[in-house]
PyMOL Python script that loads the backbone (N, CA, C, O; Angstrom):
from pymol import cmd

cmd.read_pdbstr("""\
ATOM      1  N   MET A   1       0.674  -1.371  -0.131  1.00  0.00           N
ATOM      2  CA  MET A   1      -0.242   0.337   0.318  1.00  0.00           C
ATOM      3  C   MET A   1       1.176   1.293   0.504  1.00  0.00           C
ATOM      4  O   MET A   1       2.034   1.733   1.269  1.00  0.00           O
ATOM      5  N   ARG A   2       0.471   1.185  -1.315  1.00  0.00           N
ATOM      6  CA  ARG A   2       1.947   2.602  -1.365  1.00  0.00           C
ATOM      7  C   ARG A   2       1.902   4.224  -0.989  1.00  0.00           C
ATOM      8  O   ARG A   2       1.620   4.954  -1.939  1.00  0.00           O
ATOM      9  N   ARG A   3       2.170   4.918   0.399  1.00  0.00           N
ATOM     10  CA  ARG A   3       1.759   6.322   0.477  1.00  0.00           C
ATOM     11  C   ARG A   3       2.078   7.433  -0.421  1.00  0.00           C
ATOM     12  O   ARG A   3       3.199   7.782  -0.792  1.00  0.00           O
ATOM     13  N   LYS A   4       1.187   7.832  -0.657  1.00  0.00           N
ATOM     14  CA  LYS A   4       0.909   9.019  -1.789  1.00  0.00           C
ATOM     15  C   LYS A   4       2.636   9.465  -1.660  1.00  0.00           C
ATOM     16  O   LYS A   4       3.349   8.692  -1.020  1.00  0.00           O
ATOM     17  N   GLY A   5       3.242  10.665  -2.254  1.00  0.00           N
ATOM     18  CA  GLY A   5       4.442  10.711  -2.916  1.00  0.00           C
ATOM     19  C   GLY A   5       5.800  10.356  -2.415  1.00  0.00           C
ATOM     20  O   GLY A   5       6.757  11.129  -2.427  1.00  0.00           O
ATOM     21  N   ARG A   6       5.823   8.364  -1.700  1.00  0.00           N
ATOM     22  CA  ARG A   6       7.027   8.166  -1.411  1.00  0.00           C
ATOM     23  C   ARG A   6       7.595   8.012  -3.367  1.00  0.00           C
ATOM     24  O   ARG A   6       8.615   8.489  -3.865  1.00  0.00           O
ATOM     25  N   GLY A   7       6.523   7.211  -4.048  1.00  0.00           N
ATOM     26  CA  GLY A   7       7.420   7.241  -5.283  1.00  0.00           C
ATOM     27  C   GLY A   7       8.045   5.755  -5.751  1.00  0.00           C
ATOM     28  O   GLY A   7       8.843   5.581  -6.673  1.00  0.00           O
ATOM     29  N   ALA A   8       7.505   4.790  -4.925  1.00  0.00           N
ATOM     30  CA  ALA A   8       7.823   3.359  -4.651  1.00  0.00           C
ATOM     31  C   ALA A   8       7.094   3.159  -3.694  1.00  0.00           C
ATOM     32  O   ALA A   8       6.979   3.704  -2.596  1.00  0.00           O
ATOM     33  N   ALA A   9       6.324   1.863  -4.464  1.00  0.00           N
ATOM     34  CA  ALA A   9       6.081  -0.238  -3.809  1.00  0.00           C
ATOM     35  C   ALA A   9       6.847   0.170  -1.881  1.00  0.00           C
ATOM     36  O   ALA A   9       7.978   0.575  -1.613  1.00  0.00           O
ATOM     37  N   TRP A  10       5.865  -0.100  -1.060  1.00  0.00           N
ATOM     38  CA  TRP A  10       6.307   0.067   0.573  1.00  0.00           C
ATOM     39  C   TRP A  10       5.847  -1.477   1.133  1.00  0.00           C
ATOM     40  O   TRP A  10       4.785  -2.093   1.229  1.00  0.00           O
ATOM     41  N   PRO A  11       7.193  -1.718   1.427  1.00  0.00           N
ATOM     42  CA  PRO A  11       7.314  -3.368   1.742  1.00  0.00           C
ATOM     43  C   PRO A  11       6.036  -3.210   3.164  1.00  0.00           C
ATOM     44  O   PRO A  11       5.633  -2.221   3.776  1.00  0.00           O
ATOM     45  N   TYR A  12       5.674  -4.808   3.282  1.00  0.00           N
ATOM     46  CA  TYR A  12       4.651  -5.605   4.144  1.00  0.00           C
ATOM     47  C   TYR A  12       4.751  -6.004   4.187  1.00  0.00           C
ATOM     48  O   TYR A  12       5.057  -6.641   3.178  1.00  0.00           O
ATOM     49  N   VAL A  13       4.742  -6.788   5.801  1.00  0.00           N
ATOM     50  CA  VAL A  13       5.351  -7.841   6.778  1.00  0.00           C
ATOM     51  C   VAL A  13       4.122  -8.742   6.801  1.00  0.00           C
ATOM     52  O   VAL A  13       3.308  -8.534   7.700  1.00  0.00           O
ATOM     53  N   ALA A  14       3.930  -9.544   6.080  1.00  0.00           N
ATOM     54  CA  ALA A  14       2.650 -10.578   6.764  1.00  0.00           C
ATOM     55  C   ALA A  14       2.614 -11.976   8.497  1.00  0.00           C
ATOM     56  O   ALA A  14       3.344 -12.957   8.641  1.00  0.00           O
ATOM     57  N   ARG A  15       1.941 -11.670   9.083  1.00  0.00           N
ATOM     58  CA  ARG A  15       2.164 -13.598   9.812  1.00  0.00           C
ATOM     59  C   ARG A  15       1.058 -14.073   9.050  1.00  0.00           C
ATOM     60  O   ARG A  15       0.338 -13.185   8.594  1.00  0.00           O
ATOM     61  N   ILE A  16       0.853 -14.839   8.885  1.00  0.00           N
ATOM     62  CA  ILE A  16       0.598 -15.866   8.452  1.00  0.00           C
ATOM     63  C   ILE A  16       0.229 -17.079   8.633  1.00  0.00           C
ATOM     64  O   ILE A  16       1.018 -17.930   8.220  1.00  0.00           O
ATOM     65  N   SER A  17      -1.047 -17.554   9.286  1.00  0.00           N
ATOM     66  CA  SER A  17      -1.117 -18.737   9.938  1.00  0.00           C
ATOM     67  C   SER A  17      -2.263 -20.000   9.133  1.00  0.00           C
ATOM     68  O   SER A  17      -3.484 -19.974   9.286  1.00  0.00           O
ATOM     69  N   LEU A  18      -1.559 -20.975   8.338  1.00  0.00           N
ATOM     70  CA  LEU A  18      -2.313 -21.781   7.624  1.00  0.00           C
ATOM     71  C   LEU A  18      -2.954 -23.024   8.917  1.00  0.00           C
ATOM     72  O   LEU A  18      -2.600 -23.283  10.067  1.00  0.00           O
ATOM     73  N   SER A  19      -4.182 -23.627   7.883  1.00  0.00           N
ATOM     74  CA  SER A  19      -4.606 -24.665   8.716  1.00  0.00           C
ATOM     75  C   SER A  19      -4.613 -26.134   7.760  1.00  0.00           C
ATOM     76  O   SER A  19      -4.411 -26.003   6.553  1.00  0.00           O
ATOM     77  N   GLY A  20      -4.801 -27.243   8.212  1.00  0.00           N
ATOM     78  CA  GLY A  20      -5.409 -28.310   7.095  1.00  0.00           C
ATOM     79  C   GLY A  20      -4.325 -28.603   6.588  1.00  0.00           C
ATOM     80  O   GLY A  20      -3.233 -28.393   7.117  1.00  0.00           O
ATOM     81  N   PHE A  21      -4.667 -29.550   4.612  1.00  0.00           N
ATOM     82  CA  PHE A  21      -4.430 -29.022   3.860  1.00  0.00           C
ATOM     83  C   PHE A  21      -2.856 -27.934   3.689  1.00  0.00           C
ATOM     84  O   PHE A  21      -1.666 -27.931   3.377  1.00  0.00           O
ATOM     85  N   ASN A  22      -3.790 -27.270   4.081  1.00  0.00           N
ATOM     86  CA  ASN A  22      -2.637 -25.377   3.970  1.00  0.00           C
ATOM     87  C   ASN A  22      -1.244 -25.691   3.830  1.00  0.00           C
ATOM     88  O   ASN A  22      -0.377 -25.376   3.015  1.00  0.00           O
ATOM     89  N   ARG A  23      -1.290 -26.570   5.103  1.00  0.00           N
ATOM     90  CA  ARG A  23      -0.312 -26.486   5.873  1.00  0.00           C
ATOM     91  C   ARG A  23       0.876 -27.513   5.720  1.00  0.00           C
ATOM     92  O   ARG A  23       1.723 -27.871   6.539  1.00  0.00           O
ATOM     93  N   PHE A  24       0.659 -27.880   4.371  1.00  0.00           N
ATOM     94  CA  PHE A  24       1.677 -28.311   3.864  1.00  0.00           C
ATOM     95  C   PHE A  24       1.976 -27.945   2.603  1.00  0.00           C
ATOM     96  O   PHE A  24       2.643 -28.672   1.866  1.00  0.00           O
ATOM     97  N   ALA A  25       1.490 -26.733   2.224  1.00  0.00           N
ATOM     98  CA  ALA A  25       1.835 -25.636   1.082  1.00  0.00           C
ATOM     99  C   ALA A  25       3.149 -25.695   0.976  1.00  0.00           C
ATOM    100  O   ALA A  25       3.664 -26.108   2.015  1.00  0.00           O
ATOM    101  N   THR A  26       3.881 -25.450   0.147  1.00  0.00           N
ATOM    102  CA  THR A  26       5.119 -24.334   0.185  1.00  0.00           C
ATOM    103  C   THR A  26       5.064 -23.164   0.197  1.00  0.00           C
ATOM    104  O   THR A  26       3.910 -22.738   0.153  1.00  0.00           O
ATOM    105  N   ASN A  27       6.101 -22.173   0.255  1.00  0.00           N
ATOM    106  CA  ASN A  27       6.057 -20.911   0.319  1.00  0.00           C
ATOM    107  C   ASN A  27       6.188 -21.125  -1.049  1.00  0.00           C
ATOM    108  O   ASN A  27       5.526 -22.111  -1.375  1.00  0.00           O
ATOM    109  N   ARG A  28       6.798 -20.582  -2.033  1.00  0.00           N
ATOM    110  CA  ARG A  28       6.398 -21.071  -2.888  1.00  0.00           C
ATOM    111  C   ARG A  28       4.855 -20.822  -3.729  1.00  0.00           C
ATOM    112  O   ARG A  28       4.082 -20.067  -4.318  1.00  0.00           O
ATOM    113  N   MET A  29       5.019 -21.486  -3.469  1.00  0.00           N
ATOM    114  CA  MET A  29       2.701 -21.101  -3.192  1.00  0.00           C
ATOM    115  C   MET A  29       1.880 -20.691  -2.357  1.00  0.00           C
ATOM    116  O   MET A  29       0.714 -21.087  -2.358  1.00  0.00           O
ATOM    117  N   VAL A  30       2.460 -19.616  -1.291  1.00  0.00           N
ATOM    118  CA  VAL A  30       1.647 -19.134  -0.669  1.00  0.00           C
ATOM    119  C   VAL A  30       1.703 -17.674  -1.461  1.00  0.00           C
ATOM    120  O   VAL A  30       0.895 -16.831  -1.849  1.00  0.00           O
ATOM    121  N   ALA A  31       3.238 -17.895  -1.468  1.00  0.00           N
ATOM    122  CA  ALA A  31       3.776 -16.410  -2.215  1.00  0.00           C
ATOM    123  C   ALA A  31       2.669 -16.164  -3.216  1.00  0.00           C
ATOM    124  O   ALA A  31       1.954 -15.165  -3.299  1.00  0.00           O
ATOM    125  N   ALA A  32       2.655 -17.411  -4.066  1.00  0.00           N
ATOM    126  CA  ALA A  32       1.929 -17.208  -5.335  1.00  0.00           C
ATOM    127  C   ALA A  32       0.056 -16.710  -4.702  1.00  0.00           C
ATOM    128  O   ALA A  32      -0.852 -15.971  -5.083  1.00  0.00           O
ATOM    129  N   LYS A  33       0.183 -17.170  -4.156  1.00  0.00           N
ATOM    130  CA  LYS A  33      -1.160 -16.100  -3.599  1.00  0.00           C
ATOM    131  C   LYS A  33      -0.800 -14.833  -2.822  1.00  0.00           C
ATOM    132  O   LYS A  33      -1.835 -14.167  -2.845  1.00  0.00           O
ATOM    133  N   LEU A  34      -0.347 -14.505  -2.495  1.00  0.00           N
ATOM    134  CA  LEU A  34      -0.027 -12.934  -2.165  1.00  0.00           C
ATOM    135  C   LEU A  34       0.358 -12.836  -3.748  1.00  0.00           C
ATOM    136  O   LEU A  34      -0.540 -13.456  -4.317  1.00  0.00           O
ATOM    137  N   GLN A  35       1.154 -12.411  -4.593  1.00  0.00           N
ATOM    138  CA  GLN A  35       1.122 -12.063  -5.837  1.00  0.00           C
ATOM    139  C   GLN A  35      -0.416 -12.082  -6.612  1.00  0.00           C
ATOM    140  O   GLN A  35      -0.908 -11.100  -7.169  1.00  0.00           O
ATOM    141  N   ASP A  36      -1.060 -13.454  -6.511  1.00  0.00           N
ATOM    142  CA  ASP A  36      -2.199 -12.880  -7.191  1.00  0.00           C
ATOM    143  C   ASP A  36      -3.016 -11.625  -6.830  1.00  0.00           C
ATOM    144  O   ASP A  36      -3.607 -10.946  -7.670  1.00  0.00           O
ATOM    145  N   GLY A  37      -2.995 -11.335  -5.293  1.00  0.00           N
ATOM    146  CA  GLY A  37      -4.105 -10.260  -4.881  1.00  0.00           C
ATOM    147  C   GLY A  37      -2.841  -9.131  -4.984  1.00  0.00           C
ATOM    148  O   GLY A  37      -2.105  -8.613  -4.143  1.00  0.00           O
ATOM    149  N   GLY A  38      -2.889  -9.092  -5.502  1.00  0.00           N
ATOM    150  CA  GLY A  38      -1.334  -7.574  -5.654  1.00  0.00           C
ATOM    151  C   GLY A  38      -0.206  -6.911  -5.158  1.00  0.00           C
ATOM    152  O   GLY A  38       0.182  -5.744  -5.204  1.00  0.00           O
ATOM    153  N   PHE A  39       0.272  -8.069  -4.617  1.00  0.00           N
ATOM    154  CA  PHE A  39       1.687  -8.381  -3.580  1.00  0.00           C
ATOM    155  C   PHE A  39       2.963  -7.968  -4.779  1.00  0.00           C
ATOM    156  O   PHE A  39       2.630  -8.370  -5.894  1.00  0.00           O
ATOM    157  N   THR A  40       4.127  -7.364  -4.769  1.00  0.00           N
ATOM    158  CA  THR A  40       4.893  -7.656  -5.434  1.00  0.00           C
ATOM    159  C   THR A  40       6.267  -8.404  -4.813  1.00  0.00           C
ATOM    160  O   THR A  40       6.624  -8.511  -3.640  1.00  0.00           O
ATOM    161  N   ASN A  41       6.853  -8.842  -5.957  1.00  0.00           N
ATOM    162  CA  ASN A  41       8.713  -9.749  -4.776  1.00  0.00           C
ATOM    163  C   ASN A  41       8.172  -9.929  -3.291  1.00  0.00           C
ATOM    164  O   ASN A  41       8.099  -9.126  -2.362  1.00  0.00           O
ATOM    165  N   VAL A  42       7.715 -11.666  -3.431  1.00  0.00           N
ATOM    166  CA  VAL A  42       6.765 -12.062  -1.752  1.00  0.00           C
ATOM    167  C   VAL A  42       8.197 -13.057  -1.869  1.00  0.00           C
ATOM    168  O   VAL A  42       8.680 -13.965  -2.546  1.00  0.00           O
ATOM    169  N   GLN A  43       8.361 -12.552  -1.193  1.00  0.00           N
ATOM    170  CA  GLN A  43       9.177 -13.988   0.135  1.00  0.00           C
ATOM    171  C   GLN A  43       8.975 -14.194   0.894  1.00  0.00           C
ATOM    172  O   GLN A  43       8.881 -13.244   1.671  1.00  0.00           O
ATOM    173  N   VAL A  44       8.709 -15.582   1.450  1.00  0.00           N
ATOM    174  CA  VAL A  44       8.219 -16.317   2.147  1.00  0.00           C
ATOM    175  C   VAL A  44       8.450 -16.756   3.880  1.00  0.00           C
ATOM    176  O   VAL A  44       7.723 -16.439   4.821  1.00  0.00           O
ATOM    177  N   GLU A  45       9.099 -17.181   3.893  1.00  0.00           N
ATOM    178  CA  GLU A  45       9.495 -18.031   4.961  1.00  0.00           C
ATOM    179  C   GLU A  45       9.076 -18.773   6.146  1.00  0.00           C
ATOM    180  O   GLU A  45       8.454 -18.108   6.975  1.00  0.00           O
ATOM    181  N   GLY A  46       9.277 -19.987   6.405  1.00  0.00           N
ATOM    182  CA  GLY A  46       8.585 -20.517   7.430  1.00  0.00           C
ATOM    183  C   GLY A  46       8.345 -21.685   7.195  1.00  0.00           C
ATOM    184  O   GLY A  46       8.745 -22.090   6.103  1.00  0.00           O
ATOM    185  N   SER A  47       7.589 -22.708   8.133  1.00  0.00           N
ATOM    186  CA  SER A  47       7.104 -23.991   7.240  1.00  0.00           C
ATOM    187  C   SER A  47       5.936 -24.296   8.527  1.00  0.00           C
ATOM    188  O   SER A  47       6.001 -23.886   9.685  1.00  0.00           O
ATOM    189  N   GLY A  48       4.587 -25.378   7.727  1.00  0.00           N
ATOM    190  CA  GLY A  48       3.419 -25.679   9.094  1.00  0.00           C
ATOM    191  C   GLY A  48       2.866 -24.654   8.493  1.00  0.00           C
ATOM    192  O   GLY A  48       2.967 -23.994   7.459  1.00  0.00           O
ATOM    193  N   GLY A  49       2.036 -24.745   9.789  1.00  0.00           N
ATOM    194  CA  GLY A  49       1.286 -23.824  10.237  1.00  0.00           C
ATOM    195  C   GLY A  49       1.429 -22.120  10.167  1.00  0.00           C
ATOM    196  O   GLY A  49       0.448 -21.447   9.850  1.00  0.00           O
ATOM    197  N   ILE A  50       2.605 -21.554  10.458  1.00  0.00           N
ATOM    198  CA  ILE A  50       3.148 -20.139  10.989  1.00  0.00           C
ATOM    199  C   ILE A  50       4.078 -19.946   9.567  1.00  0.00           C
ATOM    200  O   ILE A  50       5.030 -20.701   9.370  1.00  0.00           O
ATOM    201  N   ARG A  51       3.724 -18.880   8.602  1.00  0.00           N
ATOM    202  CA  ARG A  51       5.153 -18.537   7.797  1.00  0.00           C
ATOM    203  C   ARG A  51       5.072 -17.221   8.138  1.00  0.00           C
ATOM    204  O   ARG A  51       4.228 -16.847   8.953  1.00  0.00           O
ATOM    205  N   LEU A  52       6.156 -16.155   7.407  1.00  0.00           N
ATOM    206  CA  LEU A  52       6.184 -15.474   7.583  1.00  0.00           C
ATOM    207  C   LEU A  52       6.545 -14.576   5.990  1.00  0.00           C
ATOM    208  O   LEU A  52       7.632 -14.349   5.458  1.00  0.00           O
ATOM    209  N   ALA A  53       5.337 -14.267   5.615  1.00  0.00           N
ATOM    210  CA  ALA A  53       5.611 -13.260   4.034  1.00  0.00           C
ATOM    211  C   ALA A  53       6.058 -11.718   3.801  1.00  0.00           C
ATOM    212  O   ALA A  53       5.726 -10.877   4.637  1.00  0.00           O
ATOM    213  N   ILE A  54       6.735 -11.392   2.776  1.00  0.00           N
ATOM    214  CA  ILE A  54       7.439  -9.553   2.732  1.00  0.00           C
ATOM    215  C   ILE A  54       7.335  -9.710   1.406  1.00  0.00           C
ATOM    216  O   ILE A  54       8.035 -10.424   0.688  1.00  0.00           O
ATOM    217  N   GLY A  55       6.257  -8.881   1.045  1.00  0.00           N
ATOM    218  CA  GLY A  55       6.091  -8.243  -0.097  1.00  0.00           C
ATOM    219  C   GLY A  55       5.668  -6.433  -0.573  1.00  0.00           C
ATOM    220  O   GLY A  55       6.089  -5.457   0.048  1.00  0.00           O
ATOM    221  N   PHE A  56       4.960  -6.389  -1.530  1.00  0.00           N
ATOM    222  CA  PHE A  56       5.979  -4.920  -1.557  1.00  0.00           C
ATOM    223  C   PHE A  56       4.351  -4.435  -2.404  1.00  0.00           C
ATOM    224  O   PHE A  56       3.939  -5.229  -3.250  1.00  0.00           O
ATOM    225  N   TRP A  57       3.369  -2.934  -2.084  1.00  0.00           N
ATOM    226  CA  TRP A  57       2.096  -3.337  -2.845  1.00  0.00           C
ATOM    227  C   TRP A  57       2.370  -1.840  -3.279  1.00  0.00           C
ATOM    228  O   TRP A  57       2.721  -0.723  -2.899  1.00  0.00           O
ATOM    229  N   PRO A  58       1.813  -2.887  -4.718  1.00  0.00           N
ATOM    230  CA  PRO A  58       2.469  -0.932  -5.105  1.00  0.00           C
ATOM    231  C   PRO A  58       1.886   0.166  -5.745  1.00  0.00           C
ATOM    232  O   PRO A  58       2.411   1.078  -6.383  1.00  0.00           O
ATOM    233  N   GLY A  59       0.612  -0.086  -5.448  1.00  0.00           N
ATOM    234  CA  GLY A  59      -0.667   0.813  -5.527  1.00  0.00           C
ATOM    235  C   GLY A  59      -0.630   1.173  -3.760  1.00  0.00           C
ATOM    236  O   GLY A  59      -0.163   0.703  -2.723  1.00  0.00           O
ATOM    237  N   ASP A  60      -1.681   2.637  -4.360  1.00  0.00           N
ATOM    238  CA  ASP A  60      -2.118   3.882  -3.592  1.00  0.00           C
ATOM    239  C   ASP A  60      -2.640   2.862  -2.249  1.00  0.00           C
ATOM    240  O   ASP A  60      -3.114   1.737  -2.411  1.00  0.00           O
ATOM    241  N   ASP A  61      -2.489   3.358  -1.255  1.00  0.00           N
ATOM    242  CA  ASP A  61      -3.554   2.919   0.180  1.00  0.00           C
ATOM    243  C   ASP A  61      -4.852   2.352  -0.119  1.00  0.00           C
ATOM    244  O   ASP A  61      -5.734   3.140  -0.459  1.00  0.00           O
ATOM    245  N   ALA A  62      -5.053   1.417  -0.066  1.00  0.00           N
ATOM    246  CA  ALA A  62      -6.000   1.242   0.404  1.00  0.00           C
ATOM    247  C   ALA A  62      -7.330  -0.284   1.305  1.00  0.00           C
ATOM    248  O   ALA A  62      -7.135  -1.278   2.005  1.00  0.00           O
ATOM    249  N   THR A  63      -8.016   0.096   0.972  1.00  0.00           N
ATOM    250  CA  THR A  63      -8.243  -0.837   2.719  1.00  0.00           C
ATOM    251  C   THR A  63      -9.263  -1.662   1.741  1.00  0.00           C
ATOM    252  O   THR A  63     -10.069  -1.210   0.928  1.00  0.00           O
ATOM    253  N   ALA A  64      -8.997  -2.874   2.046  1.00  0.00           N
ATOM    254  CA  ALA A  64      -9.574  -4.003   1.719  1.00  0.00           C
ATOM    255  C   ALA A  64      -9.758  -5.482   3.178  1.00  0.00           C
ATOM    256  O   ALA A  64      -9.374  -5.651   4.336  1.00  0.00           O
ATOM    257  N   GLU A  65     -10.576  -6.230   2.139  1.00  0.00           N
ATOM    258  CA  GLU A  65     -10.734  -7.852   3.470  1.00  0.00           C
ATOM    259  C   GLU A  65      -9.933  -8.243   3.174  1.00  0.00           C
ATOM    260  O   GLU A  65      -9.302  -8.143   2.122  1.00  0.00           O
ATOM    261  N   GLN A  66      -9.742  -8.944   4.324  1.00  0.00           N
ATOM    262  CA  GLN A  66      -7.385  -9.633   4.030  1.00  0.00           C
ATOM    263  C   GLN A  66      -8.485 -11.109   3.973  1.00  0.00           C
ATOM    264  O   GLN A  66      -9.707 -11.221   4.072  1.00  0.00           O
ATOM    265  N   PRO A  67      -7.216 -12.246   3.738  1.00  0.00           N
ATOM    266  CA  PRO A  67      -7.944 -13.660   3.885  1.00  0.00           C
ATOM    267  C   PRO A  67      -7.615 -14.056   5.669  1.00  0.00           C
ATOM    268  O   PRO A  67      -6.812 -13.442   6.371  1.00  0.00           O
ATOM    269  N   VAL A  68      -8.283 -14.970   6.017  1.00  0.00           N
ATOM    270  CA  VAL A  68      -8.552 -15.363   7.507  1.00  0.00           C
ATOM    271  C   VAL A  68      -6.822 -16.061   7.624  1.00  0.00           C
ATOM    272  O   VAL A  68      -6.005 -15.354   8.213  1.00  0.00           O
ATOM    273  N   GLU A  69      -6.583 -16.739   7.342  1.00  0.00           N
ATOM    274  CA  GLU A  69      -5.209 -16.884   7.260  1.00  0.00           C
ATOM    275  C   GLU A  69      -3.182 -15.927   7.567  1.00  0.00           C
ATOM    276  O   GLU A  69      -2.011 -16.085   7.911  1.00  0.00           O
ATOM    277  N   ILE A  70      -4.400 -14.849   6.997  1.00  0.00           N
ATOM    278  CA  ILE A  70      -2.979 -13.370   7.245  1.00  0.00           C
ATOM    279  C   ILE A  70      -4.129 -12.914   8.673  1.00  0.00           C
ATOM    280  O   ILE A  70      -5.238 -12.409   8.849  1.00  0.00           O
ATOM    281  N   VAL A  71      -3.026 -13.469   9.430  1.00  0.00           N
ATOM    282  CA  VAL A  71      -3.596 -12.387  10.986  1.00  0.00           C
ATOM    283  C   VAL A  71      -3.124 -11.821  11.656  1.00  0.00           C
ATOM    284  O   VAL A  71      -3.200 -11.498  12.842  1.00  0.00           O
ATOM    285  N   ASP A  72      -2.171 -11.558  10.254  1.00  0.00           N
ATOM    286  CA  ASP A  72      -1.594  -9.805  11.658  1.00  0.00           C
ATOM    287  C   ASP A  72      -0.549  -9.298   9.979  1.00  0.00           C
ATOM    288  O   ASP A  72       0.337 -10.064   9.598  1.00  0.00           O
ATOM    289  N   ILE A  73      -0.766  -8.361   9.419  1.00  0.00           N
ATOM    290  CA  ILE A  73       0.483  -7.540   8.530  1.00  0.00           C
ATOM    291  C   ILE A  73       0.187  -6.087   9.257  1.00  0.00           C
ATOM    292  O   ILE A  73      -0.814  -5.630   9.810  1.00  0.00           O
ATOM    293  N   VAL A  74       1.441  -5.595   9.020  1.00  0.00           N
ATOM    294  CA  VAL A  74       2.284  -4.212   9.346  1.00  0.00           C
ATOM    295  C   VAL A  74       2.988  -3.861   8.278  1.00  0.00           C
ATOM    296  O   VAL A  74       3.208  -4.865   7.601  1.00  0.00           O
ATOM    297  N   GLU A  75       3.720  -2.320   7.533  1.00  0.00           N
ATOM    298  CA  GLU A  75       4.162  -2.117   6.771  1.00  0.00           C
ATOM    299  C   GLU A  75       6.216  -1.868   7.816  1.00  0.00           C
ATOM    300  O   GLU A  75       6.523  -1.240   8.829  1.00  0.00           O
ATOM    301  N   LYS A  76       6.884  -2.559   7.035  1.00  0.00           N
ATOM    302  CA  LYS A  76       7.807  -3.394   7.422  1.00  0.00           C
ATOM    303  C   LYS A  76       8.801  -2.195   7.791  1.00  0.00           C
ATOM    304  O   LYS A  76       9.161  -1.459   6.872  1.00  0.00           O
ATOM    305  N   ASP A  77       9.418  -1.883   9.524  1.00  0.00           N
ATOM    306  CA  ASP A  77      10.612  -1.043   9.062  1.00  0.00           C
ATOM    307  C   ASP A  77      11.651  -1.561  10.176  1.00  0.00           C
ATOM    308  O   ASP A  77      12.556  -0.864  10.635  1.00  0.00           O
ATOM    309  N   SER A  78      11.445  -2.582  10.454  1.00  0.00           N
ATOM    310  CA  SER A  78      12.686  -3.140  11.132  1.00  0.00           C
ATOM    311  C   SER A  78      12.799  -4.862  10.655  1.00  0.00           C
ATOM    312  O   SER A  78      11.856  -5.210   9.945  1.00  0.00           O
ATOM    313  N   GLU A  79      13.837  -5.960  10.965  1.00  0.00           N
ATOM    314  CA  GLU A  79      14.194  -7.020  10.111  1.00  0.00           C
ATOM    315  C   GLU A  79      12.907  -7.509  11.227  1.00  0.00           C
ATOM    316  O   GLU A  79      12.694  -7.005  12.330  1.00  0.00           O
ATOM    317  N   PRO A  80      11.893  -9.001  10.364  1.00  0.00           N
ATOM    318  CA  PRO A  80      11.090  -9.745  11.000  1.00  0.00           C
ATOM    319  C   PRO A  80      11.460 -10.582  11.510  1.00  0.00           C
ATOM    320  O   PRO A  80      12.249 -11.144  10.750  1.00  0.00           O
ATOM    321  N   GLU A  81      11.379 -11.160  12.550  1.00  0.00           N
ATOM    322  CA  GLU A  81      11.168 -12.606  12.723  1.00  0.00           C
ATOM    323  C   GLU A  81      10.174 -14.167  12.868  1.00  0.00           C
ATOM    324  O   GLU A  81       8.949 -14.220  12.982  1.00  0.00           O
ATOM    325  N   ILE A  82      11.015 -15.182  12.825  1.00  0.00           N
ATOM    326  CA  ILE A  82       9.890 -15.618  12.300  1.00  0.00           C
ATOM    327  C   ILE A  82       9.280 -15.857  13.771  1.00  0.00           C
ATOM    328  O   ILE A  82       9.991 -15.631  14.750  1.00  0.00           O
ATOM    329  N   PRO A  83       7.615 -16.435  13.958  1.00  0.00           N
ATOM    330  CA  PRO A  83       7.667 -16.026  15.592  1.00  0.00           C
ATOM    331  C   PRO A  83       7.630 -18.345  15.931  1.00  0.00           C
ATOM    332  O   PRO A  83       6.671 -18.848  15.346  1.00  0.00           O
ATOM    333  N   THR A  84       8.213 -19.028  16.443  1.00  0.00           N
ATOM    334  CA  THR A  84       8.140 -19.610  16.692  1.00  0.00           C
ATOM    335  C   THR A  84       6.991 -20.662  17.833  1.00  0.00           C
ATOM    336  O   THR A  84       7.258 -21.843  18.058  1.00  0.00           O
TER     337      THR A  84
END
""", "prot")
cmd.dss("prot")
cmd.show_as("cartoon", "prot")
cmd.util.cbc("prot")
cmd.orient("prot")
């Protein structure tokens, strides 16, 4: 969600909680879902039910419903850690 005047996409960090068969998704599959939603340069780390994704939102600020799997999303201002 780019802030007007920054001139570039702004990074976001999302904590993702997967359950059921989704726990077996590869990080590449999780990243593809976020890219389908409009994020770019997505990187996903972790395994099983908890993943950490970092991606860029190239558009203007927006408010939208987020999937229930995304339990937290914030602007990236420091190096995140994968929760254990």
